[in-house]
C-alpha positions as CSV (number, residue, x, y, z in Angstrom):
1,M,-23.2,26.6,16.3
2,T,-21.9,30.1,16.9
3,H,-18.7,31.7,15.7
4,T,-17.3,31.4,19.2
5,T,-17.9,27.7,19.6
6,A,-16.8,26.6,16.1
7,P,-13.0,27.1,16.7
8,V,-13.3,25.3,20.0
9,V,-15.1,22.3,18.4
10,G,-12.5,22.3,15.7
11,R,-9.6,22.2,18.2
12,A,-11.2,19.4,20.2
13,R,-11.7,17.4,17.0
14,A,-8.1,17.9,16.0
15,R,-6.9,16.9,19.5
16,R,-9.0,13.7,19.3
17,R,-7.5,12.9,15.9
18,A,-4.0,13.5,17.1
19,L,-4.5,11.3,20.2
20,G,-5.9,8.6,18.0
21,L,-2.9,8.8,15.7
22,L,-0.6,8.5,18.7
23,G,-2.5,5.5,19.9
24,A,-2.2,3.9,16.5
25,A,1.5,4.6,16.5
26,A,1.8,2.9,19.9
27,A,-0.2,-0.1,18.5
28,L,2.3,-0.2,15.6
29,V,5.2,-0.5,18.1
30,V,3.4,-3.4,19.9
31,V,2.6,-5.2,16.7
32,S,6.2,-4.8,15.5
33,M,7.5,-6.4,18.6
34,L,5.1,-9.3,18.0
35,S,6.4,-9.6,14.5
36,L,9.9,-9.9,15.8
37,A,8.9,-12.6,18.3
38,I,6.3,-14.8,16.5
39,G,7.1,-17.2,13.7
40,T,7.9,-20.8,12.9
41,R,10.4,-20.5,15.8
42,S,8.7,-18.3,18.4
43,I,10.9,-16.3,20.8
44,P,9.7,-15.0,24.2
45,L,9.0,-11.3,24.1
46,G,11.6,-10.7,26.9
47,T,14.3,-12.5,25.0
48,T,13.3,-10.6,21.8
49,W,13.6,-7.3,23.5
50,Q,17.0,-8.2,25.0
51,V,18.6,-9.4,21.8
52,L,17.0,-6.5,19.8
53,W,19.4,-4.1,21.7
54,N,22.2,-6.5,22.4
55,A,23.1,-9.0,19.7
56,D,24.8,-11.8,21.5
57,G,25.4,-14.3,18.7
58,S,22.7,-16.7,20.0
59,V,20.3,-18.4,17.7
60,A,17.5,-16.1,18.8
61,S,19.7,-13.1,18.1
62,D,20.5,-14.3,14.6
63,V,16.9,-15.0,13.8
64,V,15.8,-11.5,15.0
65,H,18.6,-9.5,13.4
66,T,19.0,-11.5,10.2
67,L,15.5,-12.5,9.3
68,R,12.8,-10.7,11.3
69,I,14.0,-7.1,11.6
70,P,14.4,-6.6,7.9
71,R,11.1,-8.4,7.3
72,T,9.3,-6.3,9.9
73,L,10.8,-3.0,8.6
74,L,9.9,-4.0,5.0
75,A,6.3,-4.7,6.1
76,I,6.1,-1.3,7.7
77,G,7.3,0.4,4.6
78,V,5.2,-1.7,2.2
79,G,2.1,-1.3,4.4
80,A,2.5,2.4,4.6
81,S,3.0,2.5,0.8
82,L,0.0,0.5,-0.1
83,G,-2.2,2.3,2.4
84,L,-1.1,5.7,1.2
85,S,-1.4,4.8,-2.5
86,G,-5.0,3.5,-1.9
87,A,-5.9,6.8,-0.1
88,L,-4.4,8.8,-2.9
89,M,-6.2,6.9,-5.6
90,Q,-9.5,7.2,-3.8
91,A,-8.9,11.0,-3.3
92,L,-7.9,11.6,-6.9
93,T,-10.8,9.6,-8.4
94,R,-13.3,10.4,-5.7
95,N,-14.0,6.7,-5.7
96,P,-13.9,4.6,-2.4
97,L,-13.3,1.4,-4.5
98,A,-10.1,2.7,-6.1
99,E,-7.2,0.6,-5.0
100,P,-3.8,-0.4,-6.6
101,G,-4.8,-4.1,-6.8
102,L,-8.3,-3.6,-8.1
103,L,-7.3,-0.9,-10.7
104,G,-4.5,-3.1,-12.0
105,V,-1.5,-0.9,-10.9
106,N,0.1,-3.7,-8.8
107,L,-0.3,-6.2,-11.7
108,G,1.1,-3.6,-14.1
109,A,4.2,-3.3,-12.0
110,A,4.5,-7.1,-11.8
111,T,3.9,-7.4,-15.6
112,A,6.9,-5.0,-16.2
113,V,9.0,-7.3,-13.9
114,V,8.0,-10.3,-16.0
115,I,9.0,-8.5,-19.2
116,A,12.3,-7.6,-17.6
117,I,13.0,-11.2,-16.6
118,A,11.7,-12.9,-19.8
119,F,13.0,-10.6,-22.6
120,L,15.8,-8.5,-21.1
121,G,17.5,-11.0,-18.7
122,I,17.2,-8.6,-15.8
123,T,18.2,-10.3,-12.5
124,S,19.0,-7.6,-10.0
125,M,16.6,-6.1,-7.5
126,L,17.4,-2.6,-8.7
127,G,16.4,-3.6,-12.2
128,Y,13.2,-5.0,-11.0
129,I,12.5,-1.7,-9.1
130,W,12.9,0.5,-12.2
131,F,10.7,-1.8,-14.3
132,S,8.2,-2.0,-11.6
133,F,8.0,1.8,-11.5
134,A,7.5,2.0,-15.3
135,G,4.7,-0.6,-15.1
136,A,3.0,1.1,-12.2
137,A,3.2,4.5,-14.0
138,L,1.9,3.3,-17.3
139,T,-1.0,1.4,-15.7
140,S,-2.0,4.3,-13.5
141,A,-2.0,6.6,-16.5
142,A,-4.1,4.2,-18.5
143,V,-6.7,3.8,-15.8
144,F,-7.0,7.5,-15.3
145,A,-7.3,8.1,-19.0
146,L,-9.8,5.3,-19.7
147,G,-11.8,6.0,-16.6
148,G,-12.6,9.6,-17.7
149,T,-10.4,12.5,-18.1
150,G,-11.1,16.2,-17.6
151,R,-13.3,17.6,-14.9
152,S,-15.6,14.7,-14.2
153,P,-13.9,11.3,-14.1
154,T,-16.5,8.5,-13.7
155,P,-16.0,6.1,-10.8
156,D,-17.7,3.2,-12.5
157,R,-15.7,3.6,-15.6
158,Q,-12.5,3.7,-13.6
159,I,-13.3,0.4,-11.9
160,L,-14.3,-1.2,-15.2
161,S,-11.1,0.2,-16.8
162,G,-9.1,-1.3,-14.0
163,V,-10.8,-4.7,-14.4
164,A,-10.2,-4.7,-18.1
165,I,-6.6,-3.7,-17.8
166,T,-6.1,-6.4,-15.1
167,A,-7.6,-9.0,-17.4
168,V,-5.4,-8.1,-20.3
169,L,-2.2,-7.9,-18.2
170,G,-3.1,-11.2,-16.4
171,A,-3.5,-13.0,-19.7
172,F,-0.2,-11.7,-21.0
173,V,1.7,-12.7,-17.8
174,W,0.3,-16.2,-17.8
175,A,1.0,-16.6,-21.6
176,V,4.6,-15.7,-20.9
177,L,4.8,-18.0,-17.8
178,V,3.3,-21.0,-19.7
179,T,5.6,-20.7,-22.6
180,M,8.7,-19.9,-20.6
181,P,9.0,-22.2,-17.5
182,E,12.3,-20.6,-16.4
183,V,10.6,-17.3,-16.1
184,F,7.9,-18.9,-13.9
185,D,10.5,-20.1,-11.5
186,R,11.6,-16.5,-10.9
187,Y,8.2,-15.0,-11.0
188,R,7.0,-17.2,-8.1
189,Y,9.0,-14.8,-6.0
190,W,6.3,-12.2,-6.8
191,D,3.3,-14.3,-7.7
192,V,1.5,-13.9,-4.4
193,G,2.6,-11.0,-2.2
194,S,5.0,-12.3,0.4
195,L,7.4,-11.0,3.0
196,A,9.2,-14.3,3.4
197,D,12.9,-14.4,2.6
198,R,13.2,-10.7,2.2
199,D,16.6,-9.5,3.5
200,W,18.4,-6.3,4.2
201,E,19.4,-5.8,0.6
202,T,15.7,-5.7,-0.5
203,L,14.9,-3.2,2.2
204,V,17.8,-0.9,1.4
205,R,17.0,-0.9,-2.3
206,V,13.3,0.1,-1.9
207,A,13.5,2.3,1.2
208,P,14.6,5.6,-0.5
209,F,11.7,5.4,-3.0
210,I,9.2,4.6,-0.3
211,V,10.4,7.5,1.8
212,V,10.1,10.0,-1.1
213,G,6.7,8.7,-2.0
214,I,5.4,9.0,1.6
215,V,6.7,12.6,1.9
216,L,5.2,13.6,-1.4
217,A,1.8,12.0,-0.5
218,L,1.6,13.7,2.9
219,V,2.4,17.1,1.3
220,L,-0.6,16.7,-1.0
221,G,-3.1,16.3,1.9
222,G,-4.4,19.9,2.0
223,R,-4.5,20.2,-1.8
224,L,-6.5,17.0,-2.0
225,N,-9.1,18.6,0.3
226,A,-9.3,21.5,-2.2
227,L,-9.6,19.1,-5.1
228,S,-12.4,17.2,-3.4
229,L,-14.6,20.4,-3.8
230,G,-14.2,20.2,-7.6
231,D,-11.7,21.6,-10.1
232,E,-13.2,25.0,-10.2
233,A,-13.2,25.4,-6.4
234,A,-9.6,24.1,-6.2
235,T,-8.5,26.6,-8.8
236,A,-10.3,29.4,-6.9
237,V,-8.3,28.7,-3.8
238,G,-5.0,28.7,-5.7
239,A,-4.5,25.0,-6.2
240,S,-3.8,23.5,-9.6
241,P,-5.9,20.4,-10.3
242,T,-3.5,19.2,-13.0
243,R,-0.4,19.6,-10.8
244,I,-2.2,17.8,-7.9
245,R,-3.0,14.9,-10.2
246,V,0.5,14.7,-11.7
247,L,2.1,14.8,-8.2
248,G,-0.4,12.3,-6.9
249,L,0.3,10.0,-9.8
250,A,4.1,10.3,-9.2
251,A,3.6,9.4,-5.5
252,I,1.4,6.4,-6.4
253,T,4.0,5.2,-8.9
254,L,6.8,5.5,-6.3
255,L,4.8,3.7,-3.6
256,C,3.2,1.0,-5.7
257,G,6.4,0.4,-7.7
258,A,8.6,0.0,-4.7
259,A,6.1,-2.1,-2.8
260,T,5.4,-4.5,-5.7
261,A,9.1,-4.9,-6.5
262,A,9.8,-5.8,-2.9
263,T,6.9,-8.2,-2.1
264,G,4.9,-8.8,-5.2
265,P,1.2,-7.8,-5.7
266,I,-0.7,-7.4,-2.4
267,W,-4.4,-6.9,-2.9
268,F,-7.0,-5.0,-0.9
269,L,-4.7,-3.3,1.6
270,G,-5.1,-0.1,-0.3
271,L,-8.8,-0.5,-0.1
272,A,-9.2,-1.5,3.5
273,V,-6.8,1.0,5.2
274,P,-8.3,4.3,3.9
275,Y,-11.8,2.9,4.6
276,V,-10.8,2.3,8.3
277,A,-9.0,5.6,8.5
278,R,-12.2,7.5,7.3
279,L,-14.1,5.7,10.1
280,F,-11.9,7.5,12.6
281,V,-11.3,10.9,11.0
282,G,-13.9,11.5,8.3
283,A,-13.1,12.8,4.9
284,D,-10.3,15.2,5.7
285,H,-7.5,13.9,3.5
286,R,-4.7,15.3,5.6
287,W,-5.8,13.0,8.5
288,V,-6.8,10.1,6.2
289,L,-3.3,10.1,4.7
290,A,-1.6,10.4,8.2
291,Y,-3.7,7.5,9.6
292,S,-3.0,5.4,6.5
293,V,0.7,5.7,7.1
294,V,0.3,4.0,10.5
295,L,-2.7,1.7,9.9
296,G,-1.3,0.2,6.7
297,P,1.8,-1.3,8.5
298,I,-0.4,-2.5,11.4
299,V,-2.7,-4.4,9.0
300,L,0.1,-5.8,7.0
301,L,2.1,-6.9,10.1
302,L,-0.9,-8.6,11.6
303,A,-1.6,-10.3,8.3
304,D,2.0,-11.5,8.2
305,I,1.9,-12.8,11.8
306,V,-1.4,-14.7,11.1
307,G,0.2,-16.2,7.9
308,R,3.2,-17.4,9.9
309,V,1.2,-19.3,12.5
310,V,-2.0,-20.5,10.7
311,V,-0.4,-23.4,8.8
312,P,2.6,-24.6,10.8
313,P,5.3,-25.5,10.1
314,G,4.9,-23.6,6.8
315,E,3.4,-20.2,6.4
316,L,0.6,-18.5,4.3
317,Q,1.7,-15.7,2.1
318,V,0.6,-12.3,3.4
319,G,-1.1,-11.4,0.1
320,I,-3.6,-14.3,0.7
321,V,-4.3,-13.1,4.2
322,T,-4.9,-9.5,3.1
323,A,-7.3,-10.8,0.4
324,F,-9.4,-12.6,3.1
325,V,-9.5,-9.3,5.1
326,G,-10.1,-7.0,2.2
327,A,-12.7,-8.9,0.2
328,P,-15.5,-8.4,2.8
329,I,-14.8,-4.7,3.0
330,F,-15.0,-4.5,-0.8
331,L,-18.3,-6.3,-0.8
332,A,-19.6,-4.0,1.9
333,L,-18.6,-0.9,-0.1
334,C,-20.3,-2.3,-3.2
335,R,-23.5,-2.5,-1.3
336,R,-23.4,1.2,-0.4
337,P,-26.3,3.1,-1.9
338,R,-24.0,6.0,-3.1
339,L,-21.2,3.9,-4.5
340,G,-18.2,5.7,-5.9
341,Q,-18.7,9.0,-4.0
342,L,-16.4,10.4,-1.4
């Protein structure tokens, strides 16, 4: 390839990626409309569109505005949060298996919520959010520390550290729940990730943290590309590896903490979304992060829609559906000959 053709090829690649991102955004709009229309009480798309813009006090209007709009918007925010946090963790650890659920970050956030309920009597959503942040931050720091600090973190050790931390936290949570039945009654709200019964208050409480986390994550895209070349190369181009990791950890804490506080632990979304994004755009973290913001909500909304219709008249929690989707991808990644390398 000559010096003349290289910029042309680069612009063409960027144009394809931009068009793909626009296509994904259009798909997100379509899936969002389906989320507003489909449920235990399905509403025709035409009626859904009409009452979306003109609340007329009908039953369909009440269902859409009171139940499904906040649920759909929350799914968009949580899906973007988990997709981005997975992409960040994989970039920072250079490990395609890094994911908030597998590394115990989601369970760390949930454990902090259990402590808040059981021992401190916290009952407000805002209180759950702050404890969720603390649990996510401490667990993330522990995984990064145990998995290998310094210049060469070990992907295998990171996964094993996450598994060990998950086992310890899981044992603690269940010990509390078994001995304190009243805590179990409240914890069921988070036990398996779910979007059911989430209202406008939940959305308003977590939205600011999600927005800040998304902005911070997207700003790190170019710096993560530098970090992927190694700490020395990143330093040579003016990037601080320590600062990148600290900011990345802050973004992960905001995103995972807010998502877990709102819906409970949702597994495998942070694994599957970056994997799919890399199939479209390769290893450029700027594009992987951008695609993850859009693909995460699409996957979570589709999983939520499937959960609403698969076991009528009830519904299957979205966390169970995402586990069914993500587990095969996890197994496929485990079979890769160069596991743990990005």
